[in-house]
ROSEZA-472368 format. One record per residue: residue number from 1; y negated, z negated, x of N, C-alpha, C in turn. Coordinates in pm, 1 decimal. Example, Ala and Ser with C-alpha at 12.3 -4.5 7.8 and 13.67 -1.06 7.14 Angstrom:
BEGIN
<1; <569.0; -780.0; 1319.0>; <450.0; -780.0; 1230.0>; <330.0; -780.0; 1320.0>>;
<2; <225.0; -708.0; 1285.0>; <106.0; -714.0; 1367.0>; <-3.0; -787.0; 1290.0>>;
***
This chain:
BEGIN
<1; <122.6; -7.5; 78.5>; <7.8; 11.7; -5.4>; <-158.8; 3.5; 108.9>>;
<2; <-236.7; 69.7; 41.0>; <-323.4; 89.7; 140.3>; <-421.0; -32.1; 109.0>>;
<3; <-494.2; -71.2; 213.2>; <-578.0; -216.8; 248.2>; <-712.8; -165.6; 199.9>>;
<4; <-724.3; -209.7; 61.1>; <-866.0; -171.3; 56.6>; <-1022.7; -268.3; 50.0>>;
<5; <-948.2; -388.3; 87.1>; <-1043.3; -487.9; 101.4>; <-1173.4; -492.6; 200.5>>;
<6; <-1148.8; -450.5; 297.0>; <-1242.8; -417.0; 374.0>; <-1359.4; -292.5; 330.0>>;
<7; <-1269.7; -185.9; 280.8>; <-1359.2; -75.9; 234.2>; <-1465.5; -121.5; 105.3>>;
<8; <-1398.6; -228.5; 32.1>; <-1470.8; -318.4; -103.4>; <-1599.6; -360.0; -5.2>>;
<9; <-1566.7; -451.8; 66.8>; <-1682.2; -525.7; 142.8>; <-1796.4; -451.4; 202.5>>;
<10; <-1748.3; -315.6; 267.5>; <-1835.6; -242.6; 326.0>; <-1942.4; -174.9; 159.9>>;
<11; <-1862.0; -146.7; 85.0>; <-1919.9; -84.7; -18.1>; <-2017.6; -194.5; -110.1>>;
<12; <-1992.5; -329.0; -61.9>; <-2073.8; -383.7; -147.8>; <-2187.0; -419.3; -68.4>>;
<13; <-2174.7; -434.8; 47.9>; <-2315.4; -411.2; 142.4>; <-2359.0; -301.9; 151.8>>;
<14; <-2344.8; -195.7; 145.1>; <-2408.8; -103.2; 121.9>; <-2502.8; -73.4; 9.7>>;
<15; <-2427.6; -151.5; -114.4>; <-2495.0; -125.2; -260.0>; <-2612.8; -262.4; -245.7>>;
<16; <-2560.3; -336.7; -181.8>; <-2699.9; -451.6; -151.2>; <-2777.1; -403.1; -82.1>>;
<17; <-2811.7; -301.9; 3.3>; <-2889.9; -254.5; 113.2>; <-2981.2; -170.6; -10.5>>;
<18; <-2918.4; -114.7; -96.7>; <-2992.4; -11.2; -205.8>; <-3093.4; -103.6; -310.5>>;
<19; <-3035.4; -233.8; -318.2>; <-3079.1; -316.8; -439.6>; <-3210.0; -429.9; -351.4>>;
<20; <-3271.6; -482.9; -485.2>; <-3364.0; -587.0; -435.7>; <-3262.6; -721.9; -485.7>>;
<21; <-3299.4; -795.0; -394.2>; <-3232.8; -934.4; -379.1>; <-3258.8; -1015.2; -493.3>>;
<22; <-3174.7; -1086.8; -567.6>; <-3251.9; -1186.1; -668.0>; <-3310.5; -1300.2; -604.8>>;
<23; <-3423.5; -1355.2; -680.0>; <-3480.0; -1464.0; -660.0>; <-3407.9; -1573.2; -732.6>>;
<24; <-3347.7; -1701.9; -697.5>; <-3299.4; -1799.6; -776.5>; <-3385.6; -1908.4; -754.3>>;
<25; <-3456.2; -1974.1; -872.9>; <-3521.9; -2088.5; -826.6>; <-3466.4; -2197.6; -940.4>>;
<26; <-3454.2; -2307.6; -843.1>; <-3376.7; -2422.6; -912.1>; <-3479.7; -2559.1; -884.0>>;
<27; <-3521.4; -2610.2; -1013.3>; <-3603.0; -2695.1; -998.8>; <-3579.5; -2795.3; -1113.6>>;
<28; <-3666.4; -2911.8; -1128.7>; <-3622.4; -3032.0; -1227.1>; <-3722.1; -3159.1; -1160.8>>;
<29; <-3721.3; -3270.9; -1218.5>; <-3801.7; -3380.7; -1219.7>; <-3725.3; -3443.3; -1103.5>>;
<30; <-3843.7; -3519.5; -1008.5>; <-3779.2; -3563.8; -896.9>; <-3673.9; -3685.0; -897.9>>;
<31; <-3557.6; -3651.2; -840.2>; <-3468.0; -3809.0; -884.8>; <-3351.3; -3741.7; -956.5>>;
<32; <-3357.7; -3626.6; -990.9>; <-3240.8; -3553.1; -1091.7>; <-3100.0; -3504.3; -976.0>>;
<33; <-3153.5; -3492.9; -867.4>; <-3037.6; -3453.1; -799.8>; <-3014.6; -3282.1; -738.5>>;
<34; <-3162.2; -3239.0; -730.6>; <-3160.6; -3092.0; -707.6>; <-3088.3; -3104.8; -551.8>>;
<35; <-3135.1; -3145.6; -488.1>; <-3049.4; -3144.3; -333.9>; <-2932.7; -3188.0; -344.9>>;
<36; <-2879.9; -3262.1; -417.7>; <-2761.6; -3301.8; -429.6>; <-2660.8; -3179.0; -465.9>>;
<37; <-2721.3; -3133.3; -598.0>; <-2623.2; -3020.5; -655.6>; <-2620.2; -2875.6; -569.5>>;
<38; <-2780.9; -2848.3; -482.6>; <-2773.6; -2732.8; -443.3>; <-2682.8; -2756.6; -310.1>>;
<39; <-2650.2; -2860.3; -243.5>; <-2554.2; -2891.6; -138.0>; <-2449.9; -2874.3; -196.9>>;
<40; <-2393.7; -2936.9; -269.1>; <-2254.4; -2896.4; -342.8>; <-2202.3; -2758.7; -366.3>>;
<41; <-2303.9; -2678.3; -451.2>; <-2316.6; -2539.2; -424.5>; <-2273.3; -2472.5; -320.4>>;
<42; <-2399.0; -2487.2; -233.4>; <-2343.8; -2414.6; -84.3>; <-2214.3; -2470.5; -29.4>>;
<43; <-2197.8; -2596.4; -38.4>; <-2051.6; -2621.6; 37.0>; <-1931.6; -2587.4; -28.8>>;
<44; <-1938.3; -2557.4; -177.6>; <-1792.2; -2550.3; -240.2>; <-1787.6; -2412.6; -308.8>>;
<45; <-1871.3; -2325.5; -293.8>; <-1863.3; -2198.1; -345.4>; <-1883.4; -2044.5; -251.8>>;
<46; <-1834.0; -2007.5; -248.9>; <-1837.5; -1868.7; -157.1>; <-1990.2; -1786.9; -198.1>>;
<47; <-2103.0; -1849.0; -151.9>; <-2222.0; -1796.5; -201.9>; <-2256.7; -1688.2; -145.8>>;
<48; <-2311.3; -1582.3; -183.7>; <-2384.5; -1442.9; -123.5>; <-2511.4; -1460.6; -121.6>>;
<49; <-2608.0; -1550.0; -111.0>; <-2720.2; -1577.4; -98.8>; <-2782.8; -1704.1; -1.5>>;
<50; <-2903.7; -1664.5; 57.1>; <-2977.0; -1711.2; 140.3>; <-3078.5; -1830.2; 86.6>>;
<51; <-3073.1; -1970.3; 157.4>; <-3145.7; -2080.7; 97.9>; <-3283.4; -2098.1; 170.5>>;
<52; <-3407.0; -2109.5; 129.3>; <-3504.8; -2090.9; 139.6>; <-3554.0; -2237.0; 168.0>>;
<53; <-3556.0; -2302.6; 271.7>; <-3586.5; -2423.3; 290.4>; <-3778.9; -2448.2; 296.8>>;
<54; <-3772.5; -2548.7; 209.9>; <-3926.6; -2597.5; 145.5>; <-3964.4; -2695.7; 265.1>>;
<55; <-4112.5; -2669.3; 269.8>; <-4191.6; -2731.5; 383.0>; <-4248.0; -2856.8; 283.2>>;
<56; <-4251.6; -2982.6; 346.6>; <-4324.5; -3091.4; 293.8>; <-4407.6; -3211.6; 374.8>>;
<57; <-4464.3; -3266.2; 343.6>; <-4562.1; -3360.0; 428.4>; <-4491.7; -3506.1; 392.6>>;
<58; <-4407.5; -3514.9; 279.7>; <-4345.9; -3663.3; 289.8>; <-4265.3; -3688.6; 410.7>>;
<59; <-4207.2; -3829.9; 416.5>; <-4143.2; -3897.6; 491.2>; <-3992.3; -3859.8; 515.5>>;
<60; <-3956.1; -3846.3; 623.2>; <-3800.6; -3784.0; 599.8>; <-3704.7; -3906.0; 546.4>>;
<61; <-3623.1; -3897.2; 440.7>; <-3509.8; -4010.6; 403.4>; <-3403.5; -3977.3; 509.2>>;
<62; <-3336.1; -4116.0; 502.4>; <-3202.4; -4114.7; 599.9>; <-3136.2; -4017.1; 563.4>>;
<63; <-3051.4; -3958.7; 646.0>; <-2994.2; -3864.9; 694.3>; <-3033.8; -3705.0; 675.7>>;
<64; <-3180.0; -3706.1; 640.0>; <-3218.0; -3578.4; 620.5>; <-3268.2; -3509.5; 767.5>>;
<65; <-3255.3; -3383.2; 798.2>; <-3288.6; -3333.3; 880.5>; <-3387.4; -3212.2; 884.8>>;
<66; <-3461.6; -3211.1; 992.4>; <-3609.4; -3135.8; 981.5>; <-3534.4; -2976.4; 1017.5>>;
<67; <-3569.8; -2888.4; 947.9>; <-3509.7; -2732.2; 950.3>; <-3390.8; -2737.3; 878.1>>;
<68; <-3323.2; -2812.5; 799.7>; <-3215.4; -2804.4; 691.3>; <-3244.8; -2835.2; 595.7>>;
<69; <-3292.4; -2967.3; 567.6>; <-3343.4; -3009.4; 432.5>; <-3482.8; -2961.6; 428.5>>;
<70; <-3551.2; -2972.9; 463.5>; <-3718.3; -2964.9; 487.2>; <-3768.1; -2912.2; 591.8>>;
<71; <-3891.9; -2835.8; 602.6>; <-3953.0; -2828.0; 715.4>; <-4078.2; -2920.6; 691.6>>;
<72; <-4056.6; -3072.3; 791.9>; <-4161.5; -3165.7; 755.5>; <-4266.2; -3151.6; 864.3>>;
<73; <-4380.4; -3145.9; 786.5>; <-4515.6; -3133.7; 858.0>; <-4615.3; -3266.8; 817.9>>;
<74; <-4695.2; -3241.1; 923.6>; <-4811.4; -3326.5; 871.2>; <-4925.9; -3281.9; 784.1>>;
<75; <-4987.2; -3333.3; 708.7>; <-5087.0; -3291.4; 621.6>; <-5232.0; -3205.7; 674.0>>;
<76; <-5198.0; -3212.3; 767.5>; <-5324.3; -3122.1; 862.0>; <-5223.0; -2980.1; 878.5>>;
<77; <-5100.0; -3000.1; 911.3>; <-5035.2; -2861.4; 950.7>; <-5018.9; -2769.5; 820.8>>;
<78; <-5002.6; -2865.8; 740.7>; <-4957.2; -2795.9; 587.7>; <-5080.7; -2723.2; 551.4>>;
<79; <-5182.1; -2802.1; 542.7>; <-5313.3; -2715.9; 514.5>; <-5375.8; -2628.8; 588.6>>;
<80; <-5334.7; -2613.7; 718.0>; <-5372.0; -2477.5; 772.7>; <-5234.4; -2369.5; 701.1>>;
<81; <-5134.3; -2395.1; 690.4>; <-5064.0; -2286.5; 623.4>; <-5129.7; -2246.3; 479.9>>;
<82; <-5146.6; -2343.5; 416.1>; <-5227.2; -2291.5; 269.6>; <-5389.6; -2186.3; 322.3>>;
<83; <-5461.4; -2241.8; 412.2>; <-5557.0; -2158.1; 439.5>; <-5530.4; -2023.0; 523.5>>;
<84; <-5444.9; -2014.3; 570.7>; <-5361.6; -1899.3; 642.1>; <-5280.7; -1784.2; 511.7>>;
<85; <-5254.3; -1818.8; 384.0>; <-5207.1; -1786.0; 275.2>; <-5054.5; -1757.3; 326.8>>;
<86; <-5001.4; -1853.3; 388.5>; <-4856.2; -1837.0; 448.4>; <-4727.9; -1882.9; 352.7>>;
<87; <-4791.3; -1966.2; 231.7>; <-4715.5; -2011.2; 118.5>; <-4693.8; -1951.5; 11.4>>;
<88; <-4566.9; -1927.8; -59.0>; <-4548.5; -1852.1; -190.1>; <-4615.1; -1944.1; -290.0>>;
<89; <-4595.3; -2095.3; -290.3>; <-4615.2; -2171.2; -380.1>; <-4662.0; -2303.8; -279.3>>;
<90; <-4707.0; -2395.1; -339.5>; <-4738.6; -2520.2; -289.7>; <-4795.0; -2609.1; -400.7>>;
<91; <-4763.6; -2737.4; -431.2>; <-4785.6; -2849.9; -491.9>; <-4826.6; -2997.9; -422.3>>;
<92; <-4936.6; -3065.2; -472.9>; <-4932.3; -3196.8; -434.8>; <-4860.4; -3287.8; -550.5>>;
<93; <-4755.2; -3344.5; -510.9>; <-4660.2; -3401.9; -584.1>; <-4664.3; -3552.4; -518.1>>;
<94; <-4722.7; -3663.6; -644.5>; <-4732.3; -3822.7; -611.3>; <-4788.5; -3833.6; -436.9>>;
<95; <-4866.0; -3759.5; -423.0>; <-4953.6; -3781.8; -276.8>; <-4864.2; -3688.4; -194.3>>;
<96; <-4807.3; -3598.4; -178.9>; <-4760.7; -3529.8; -85.9>; <-4742.2; -3383.9; -134.2>>;
<97; <-4748.8; -3306.5; -26.9>; <-4774.0; -3166.5; -33.0>; <-4632.0; -3131.6; -22.8>>;
<98; <-4580.6; -3026.1; -133.9>; <-4443.0; -2933.1; -121.5>; <-4494.9; -2826.9; -137.9>>;
<99; <-4422.9; -2707.2; -13.9>; <-4444.8; -2561.6; -62.2>; <-4339.6; -2481.2; 18.0>>;
<100; <-4332.5; -2329.0; -51.1>; <-4241.1; -2222.5; 8.2>; <-4306.5; -2136.8; 107.2>>;
<101; <-4272.9; -2133.0; 225.6>; <-4276.7; -2012.2; 334.9>; <-4276.6; -1921.0; 266.3>>;
<102; <-4353.8; -1783.5; 268.7>; <-4372.6; -1683.5; 153.4>; <-4294.2; -1527.5; 270.9>>;
<103; <-4330.1; -1575.4; 387.1>; <-4266.1; -1423.3; 477.7>; <-4106.8; -1398.5; 457.0>>;
<104; <-4058.5; -1520.2; 504.1>; <-3888.4; -1548.8; 498.1>; <-3867.2; -1458.0; 364.1>>;
<105; <-3943.0; -1532.8; 239.2>; <-3873.0; -1492.6; 104.0>; <-3854.5; -1361.1; 62.4>>;
<106; <-3988.4; -1296.0; 93.5>; <-4009.2; -1138.6; 61.2>; <-3921.6; -1047.0; 157.9>>;
<107; <-3913.3; -1108.0; 304.4>; <-3830.3; -992.0; 392.5>; <-3681.8; -997.9; 343.6>>;
<108; <-3632.4; -1118.1; 278.7>; <-3487.3; -1158.5; 274.6>; <-3501.1; -1061.4; 131.3>>;
<109; <-3555.6; -1069.9; 48.4>; <-3520.0; -1002.5; -94.1>; <-3519.0; -841.2; -69.6>>;
<110; <-3605.7; -806.1; 28.9>; <-3614.4; -679.4; 35.6>; <-3539.4; -609.2; 104.3>>;
<111; <-3419.6; -668.4; 187.9>; <-3307.9; -668.2; 243.2>; <-3212.8; -650.4; 146.3>>;
<112; <-3231.0; -690.7; 24.7>; <-3093.9; -672.6; -42.5>; <-3025.6; -819.2; -78.2>>;
<113; <-3102.6; -939.0; -32.4>; <-3000.4; -1054.7; -17.3>; <-3070.1; -1147.5; -121.4>>;
<114; <-2983.1; -1233.9; -171.0>; <-3068.3; -1315.3; -293.4>; <-3098.1; -1440.5; -195.0>>;
<115; <-3201.0; -1489.6; -250.4>; <-3285.2; -1585.0; -221.3>; <-3240.6; -1734.5; -301.7>>;
<116; <-3245.5; -1846.6; -264.5>; <-3239.1; -1961.2; -332.3>; <-3343.6; -2083.5; -333.2>>;
<117; <-3396.0; -2055.7; -394.3>; <-3515.2; -2186.7; -373.3>; <-3480.6; -2300.5; -425.5>>;
<118; <-3510.0; -2429.0; -374.9>; <-3519.6; -2571.7; -488.0>; <-3640.4; -2624.3; -445.8>>;
<119; <-3708.0; -2634.8; -576.6>; <-3844.5; -2690.5; -562.1>; <-3882.1; -2752.8; -678.8>>;
<120; <-4000.2; -2810.4; -650.4>; <-4056.7; -2908.0; -765.2>; <-4095.2; -2830.3; -871.0>>;
<121; <-4105.4; -2869.2; -981.1>; <-4159.0; -2810.7; -1126.0>; <-4297.5; -2752.7; -1092.0>>;
<122; <-4374.5; -2795.5; -1036.8>; <-4534.3; -2740.0; -1009.9>; <-4504.1; -2607.9; -952.1>>;
<123; <-4435.2; -2600.3; -819.2>; <-4424.3; -2524.1; -768.5>; <-4308.9; -2389.2; -794.3>>;
<124; <-4235.7; -2427.6; -901.5>; <-4145.4; -2338.3; -976.5>; <-4245.9; -2261.2; -1101.9>>;
<125; <-4333.1; -2298.3; -1132.5>; <-4392.5; -2259.1; -1239.0>; <-4533.6; -2139.4; -1166.2>>;
<126; <-4580.7; -2200.1; -1048.7>; <-4626.3; -2108.1; -943.7>; <-4556.3; -1999.0; -900.4>>;
<127; <-4441.0; -1999.6; -869.5>; <-4342.2; -1899.4; -825.7>; <-4313.0; -1805.1; -950.1>>;
<128; <-4338.4; -1826.2; -1067.5>; <-4311.2; -1745.7; -1188.1>; <-4408.5; -1673.2; -1235.8>>;
<129; <-4530.0; -1723.5; -1160.3>; <-4634.6; -1637.1; -1220.3>; <-4666.2; -1524.6; -1108.9>>;
<130; <-4620.7; -1539.9; -1019.2>; <-4592.3; -1450.5; -880.1>; <-4514.0; -1338.0; -888.8>>;
<131; <-4384.0; -1389.9; -902.5>; <-4258.1; -1330.1; -921.5>; <-4181.5; -1351.3; -1048.8>>;
<132; <-4215.6; -1293.2; -1153.0>; <-4158.5; -1346.1; -1283.0>; <-4014.0; -1307.2; -1312.9>>;
<133; <-3994.5; -1202.5; -1219.9>; <-3834.9; -1141.4; -1238.0>; <-3755.5; -1225.0; -1164.9>>;
<134; <-3798.5; -1355.6; -1102.8>; <-3713.7; -1413.2; -1068.6>; <-3600.2; -1512.4; -1184.2>>;
<135; <-3505.3; -1580.9; -1136.1>; <-3439.3; -1664.7; -1221.0>; <-3434.7; -1822.5; -1253.6>>;
<136; <-3483.3; -1850.7; -1303.0>; <-3552.5; -1980.2; -1325.8>; <-3474.8; -2076.3; -1389.1>>;
<137; <-3418.6; -2179.9; -1328.5>; <-3296.7; -2279.9; -1351.4>; <-3325.5; -2428.1; -1366.5>>;
<138; <-3397.7; -2494.2; -1444.9>; <-3410.3; -2633.1; -1455.1>; <-3278.1; -2711.5; -1469.0>>;
<139; <-3295.3; -2816.3; -1388.6>; <-3183.2; -2925.7; -1388.5>; <-3259.9; -3046.6; -1426.9>>;
<140; <-3182.8; -3093.1; -1536.2>; <-3238.1; -3191.0; -1618.5>; <-3141.7; -3320.4; -1633.4>>;
<141; <-3188.5; -3437.9; -1624.6>; <-3098.4; -3562.0; -1637.0>; <-3004.8; -3614.9; -1771.7>>;
<142; <-2911.4; -3675.2; -1762.4>; <-2861.1; -3695.3; -1888.9>; <-2968.5; -3781.9; -1998.5>>;
<143; <-3018.5; -3840.9; -1946.4>; <-3172.0; -3888.8; -2024.5>; <-3229.9; -3970.8; -1915.8>>;
<144; <-3354.9; -4000.6; -1950.0>; <-3464.2; -4099.8; -1869.1>; <-3417.0; -4212.2; -1795.1>>;
<145; <-3308.9; -4307.0; -1899.2>; <-3278.3; -4414.0; -1861.4>; <-3189.8; -4393.4; -1700.7>>;
<146; <-3097.0; -4274.2; -1711.9>; <-3034.0; -4256.0; -1600.1>; <-3137.2; -4207.0; -1516.5>>;
<147; <-3246.3; -4115.6; -1529.1>; <-3311.8; -4073.4; -1403.7>; <-3382.5; -4194.0; -1358.0>>;
<148; <-3403.4; -4274.0; -1409.2>; <-3513.9; -4405.4; -1348.2>; <-3411.8; -4464.8; -1255.8>>;
<149; <-3293.7; -4499.8; -1307.1>; <-3167.3; -4569.8; -1190.3>; <-3155.8; -4507.6; -1101.0>>;
<150; <-3148.4; -4344.1; -1099.0>; <-3129.9; -4289.7; -980.0>; <-3206.5; -4295.0; -884.1>>;
<151; <-3360.2; -4274.9; -928.2>; <-3462.1; -4302.4; -852.9>; <-3464.3; -4430.4; -787.4>>;
<152; <-3495.7; -4530.4; -847.8>; <-3438.3; -4679.3; -814.3>; <-3328.3; -4702.9; -708.3>>;
<153; <-3200.7; -4620.1; -716.9>; <-3119.3; -4647.9; -612.7>; <-3128.5; -4579.7; -500.4>>;
<154; <-3220.6; -4500.0; -481.1>; <-3273.8; -4420.2; -381.4>; <-3344.7; -4532.1; -256.4>>;
<155; <-3371.7; -4621.4; -306.7>; <-3443.6; -4741.9; -225.6>; <-3542.6; -4678.4; -138.2>>;
<156; <-3602.8; -4584.7; -173.4>; <-3750.6; -4515.7; -90.2>; <-3843.7; -4555.8; -166.9>>;
<157; <-3874.1; -4574.2; -295.7>; <-3991.1; -4570.9; -332.0>; <-4061.0; -4713.2; -404.5>>;
<158; <-4148.6; -4760.1; -419.9>; <-4188.3; -4891.3; -478.5>; <-4198.0; -4848.0; -592.8>>;
<159; <-4214.7; -4966.0; -708.2>; <-4202.7; -4995.0; -817.7>; <-4338.5; -4898.8; -906.0>>;
<160; <-4431.1; -4897.5; -816.9>; <-4560.5; -4825.4; -844.4>; <-4521.2; -4699.4; -836.9>>;
<161; <-4459.5; -4617.2; -715.9>; <-4393.8; -4498.7; -719.5>; <-4320.2; -4429.9; -830.5>>;
<162; <-4221.1; -4550.3; -845.0>; <-4116.3; -4479.7; -949.9>; <-4154.4; -4491.1; -1090.5>>;
<163; <-4294.9; -4562.2; -1137.7>; <-4357.0; -4530.0; -1248.1>; <-4430.3; -4432.4; -1245.0>>;
<164; <-4459.9; -4377.2; -1136.9>; <-4543.8; -4245.7; -1130.7>; <-4471.5; -4130.7; -1159.4>>;
<165; <-4355.9; -4149.4; -1074.2>; <-4227.9; -4005.7; -1106.4>; <-4162.3; -4018.3; -1256.7>>;
<166; <-4157.9; -4143.5; -1306.0>; <-4142.4; -4124.3; -1448.7>; <-4246.4; -4109.9; -1542.7>>;
<167; <-4337.4; -4103.9; -1520.7>; <-4455.3; -4041.0; -1611.0>; <-4453.7; -3862.4; -1607.9>>;
<168; <-4453.8; -3857.3; -1483.2>; <-4430.6; -3697.3; -1441.2>; <-4318.0; -3624.3; -1495.2>>;
<169; <-4223.4; -3750.9; -1493.8>; <-4052.8; -3670.6; -1507.7>; <-4101.6; -3630.1; -1671.2>>;
<170; <-4184.8; -3704.8; -1758.9>; <-4151.4; -3714.9; -1892.8>; <-4230.9; -3580.7; -1912.6>>;
<171; <-4380.5; -3554.4; -1867.1>; <-4484.0; -3405.5; -1828.1>; <-4377.0; -3273.3; -1820.6>>;
<172; <-4264.7; -3292.3; -1704.1>; <-4192.6; -3197.9; -1659.9>; <-4100.0; -3132.4; -1777.2>>;
<173; <-4006.7; -3234.2; -1819.1>; <-3933.6; -3211.8; -1907.1>; <-3977.7; -3125.2; -2042.4>>;
<174; <-4100.6; -3125.6; -2085.8>; <-4170.7; -3056.8; -2180.4>; <-4210.1; -2897.9; -2127.2>>;
<175; <-4179.1; -2882.8; -2016.2>; <-4211.0; -2742.5; -1961.3>; <-4063.9; -2663.8; -1942.7>>;
<176; <-3951.3; -2703.2; -1978.4>; <-3855.0; -2638.1; -1982.2>; <-3861.1; -2487.4; -2059.9>>;
<177; <-3935.7; -2492.3; -2144.8>; <-3942.3; -2369.9; -2244.0>; <-4008.7; -2236.0; -2162.1>>;
<178; <-4042.7; -2293.2; -2001.1>; <-4087.0; -2181.4; -1933.0>; <-3969.7; -2125.5; -1854.1>>;
<179; <-3834.6; -2176.4; -1823.9>; <-3731.5; -2142.5; -1800.0>; <-3652.9; -2065.0; -1888.8>>;
<180; <-3583.9; -1991.4; -1766.9>; <-3466.9; -1912.6; -1839.6>; <-3326.5; -1974.3; -1858.8>>;
<181; <-3303.5; -2077.4; -1797.6>; <-3187.8; -2146.1; -1822.8>; <-3192.1; -2342.9; -1789.6>>;
<182; <-3157.4; -2410.1; -1850.8>; <-3127.5; -2545.4; -1831.5>; <-2991.6; -2592.3; -1794.6>>;
<183; <-2952.4; -2660.5; -1739.6>; <-2841.4; -2726.0; -1680.5>; <-2836.9; -2873.6; -1659.5>>;
<184; <-2748.5; -2941.7; -1721.2>; <-2752.0; -3107.0; -1730.2>; <-2691.2; -3152.4; -1604.6>>;
<185; <-2755.1; -3211.5; -1529.7>; <-2686.5; -3304.9; -1421.6>; <-2618.3; -3456.8; -1462.7>>;
<186; <-2508.7; -3429.4; -1567.7>; <-2429.1; -3514.9; -1539.2>; <-2314.8; -3537.5; -1459.1>>;
<187; <-2257.9; -3411.3; -1413.9>; <-2162.6; -3422.8; -1325.5>; <-2203.3; -3308.1; -1227.6>>;
<188; <-2208.6; -3354.1; -1081.9>; <-2261.1; -3284.6; -983.7>; <-2190.8; -3121.3; -981.8>>;
<189; <-2030.9; -3138.3; -955.1>; <-1948.3; -3055.9; -971.1>; <-1944.8; -2949.0; -1106.1>>;
<190; <-1960.4; -3011.6; -1205.2>; <-2002.1; -2930.5; -1320.7>; <-2127.5; -2822.6; -1322.2>>;
<191; <-2248.5; -2902.1; -1291.4>; <-2375.5; -2874.3; -1299.4>; <-2382.2; -2744.6; -1179.0>>;
<192; <-2272.0; -2749.2; -1053.5>; <-2296.0; -2636.1; -954.4>; <-2226.9; -2562.0; -994.2>>;
<193; <-2163.6; -2575.8; -1079.1>; <-2037.9; -2484.3; -1156.9>; <-2098.9; -2364.7; -1259.8>>;
<194; <-2172.4; -2439.6; -1307.1>; <-2257.4; -2384.6; -1436.9>; <-2389.9; -2274.8; -1341.3>>;
<195; <-2447.5; -2313.9; -1218.4>; <-2531.3; -2264.9; -1175.7>; <-2498.5; -2142.3; -1109.0>>;
<196; <-2370.9; -2176.6; -1059.6>; <-2289.7; -2033.9; -993.2>; <-2270.3; -1922.4; -1097.0>>;
<197; <-2198.9; -1984.2; -1227.9>; <-2187.2; -1873.1; -1306.9>; <-2321.3; -1801.3; -1390.9>>;
<198; <-2454.5; -1872.5; -1402.7>; <-2565.7; -1812.5; -1418.9>; <-2589.5; -1711.4; -1299.6>>;
<199; <-2574.1; -1731.6; -1173.2>; <-2605.0; -1637.3; -1087.4>; <-2487.3; -1512.6; -1103.7>>;
<200; <-2370.7; -1534.7; -1127.6>; <-2294.4; -1425.2; -1120.6>; <-2316.8; -1348.5; -1240.0>>;
<201; <-2364.7; -1427.2; -1366.7>; <-2395.5; -1322.9; -1499.3>; <-2502.7; -1241.0; -1478.2>>;
<202; <-2595.7; -1310.0; -1409.5>; <-2718.7; -1231.6; -1361.3>; <-2688.1; -1090.1; -1278.5>>;
<203; <-2602.7; -1112.9; -1225.7>; <-2574.2; -998.9; -1117.7>; <-2490.1; -862.5; -1180.5>>;
<204; <-2451.0; -916.8; -1327.1>; <-2370.6; -828.1; -1412.0>; <-2463.5; -760.5; -1524.3>>;
<205; <-2601.2; -799.9; -1512.1>; <-2653.6; -752.5; -1634.9>; <-2661.4; -590.0; -1600.5>>;
<206; <-2672.5; -504.1; -1704.1>; <-2682.5; -391.0; -1729.8>; <-2818.2; -330.9; -1662.8>>;
<207; <-2875.6; -421.5; -1678.1>; <-3046.7; -361.0; -1623.8>; <-3040.3; -372.3; -1477.9>>;
<208; <-2957.0; -421.1; -1411.2>; <-2943.2; -439.4; -1223.1>; <-2846.8; -359.1; -1195.0>>;
<209; <-2777.8; -294.6; -1258.0>; <-2659.8; -211.0; -1255.2>; <-2679.2; -70.3; -1296.8>>;
<210; <-2778.9; -23.4; -1392.9>; <-2777.8; 117.6; -1442.5>; <-2796.6; 200.4; -1337.8>>;
<211; <-2895.5; 208.4; -1240.5>; <-2934.1; 263.8; -1146.9>; <-2791.0; 337.2; -1066.1>>;
<212; <-2737.4; 199.5; -1011.9>; <-2621.9; 259.0; -945.5>; <-2487.9; 332.7; -1049.3>>;
<213; <-2478.4; 297.5; -1142.8>; <-2380.2; 383.6; -1248.9>; <-2414.4; 544.2; -1272.0>>;
<214; <-2580.9; 540.2; -1289.1>; <-2622.5; 671.2; -1320.4>; <-2615.8; 780.2; -1179.1>>;
<215; <-2604.2; 720.5; -1076.4>; <-2553.5; 794.1; -957.0>; <-2420.8; 832.0; -959.0>>;
<216; <-2335.0; 743.0; -1042.2>; <-2213.3; 789.9; -1017.6>; <-2175.5; 882.4; -1117.0>>;
<217; <-2222.2; 862.5; -1217.0>; <-2221.1; 956.1; -1364.3>; <-2249.3; 1108.8; -1274.5>>;
<218; <-2383.8; 1124.7; -1231.0>; <-2435.3; 1244.8; -1150.7>; <-2327.3; 1323.4; -1035.0>>;
<219; <-2266.8; 1228.7; -982.3>; <-2143.3; 1255.7; -920.1>; <-2049.0; 1317.4; -960.9>>;
<220; <-2028.8; 1238.5; -1074.0>; <-1883.7; 1317.4; -1137.3>; <-1898.6; 1453.9; -1223.8>>;
<221; <-2081.6; 1465.2; -1240.4>; <-2073.2; 1622.4; -1319.2>; <-2067.6; 1708.7; -1227.4>>;
***
C-alpha cells in the first residue's frame, strides 16, 4: 500500500501558505484560569498554531518565566512601545499595563499560520475592532463565588485588589455579547477540549475553503 501520510502533510503545508492564518483570541475575567486552560490546550493537543506572548508591567508570579508566560517590562519600557505604535492592543488593568506586540501577529498570520492570543477583556475588544475576522472566545467562571475563591487562592492579591478584580469581573461578564463563543471553565480539560473543537470547526467553514475547492473544480473541468 502506498504511504500517503507525507504527501498529506506536504499538501496541507502548501494550502496553509496560500491561506491567511486564523487569529484565535481567548479572554475572560482575571482569575478565571485563562493561562491554565491555554497551557493545558498546548500541552495535551496537537495544535497547529503559534502562541503570541503578551507583554505586561505586573510583577512575575511564582513559576512564571519571562518570554514564556509574558514579556515582563517596566512601565517606562511599556509606554515606549505605545509611543512607537508597536502594540496591536494594550490596556491598563488594576494598575498594570497588558498588551500584544503587533509585528509577530501580522507576520505569522500572513504566512498562513494560526495565532493564539490569551489576553484581558479590554484588550480583546480592541483587537476585535482592528481585526474583526478573528475568532473571539470568552472563558467564563461557573459562578462569581467560585471566581472569588480562585483569586483568593492565588495568594498574590490584597483584599482591596481582590475587590477591584471582582467588580471588574461583573463588568466584563456583561461583554460576552461581543464574542463569538463562550466556554465555561468548570473543568480545565473540558474547557480546553471545547476550545480545540471551536478552532477545528472554524477551519472547516465553507467560507474558508471555497477558494481551494473552486480551484479543484476548475482543474477537473
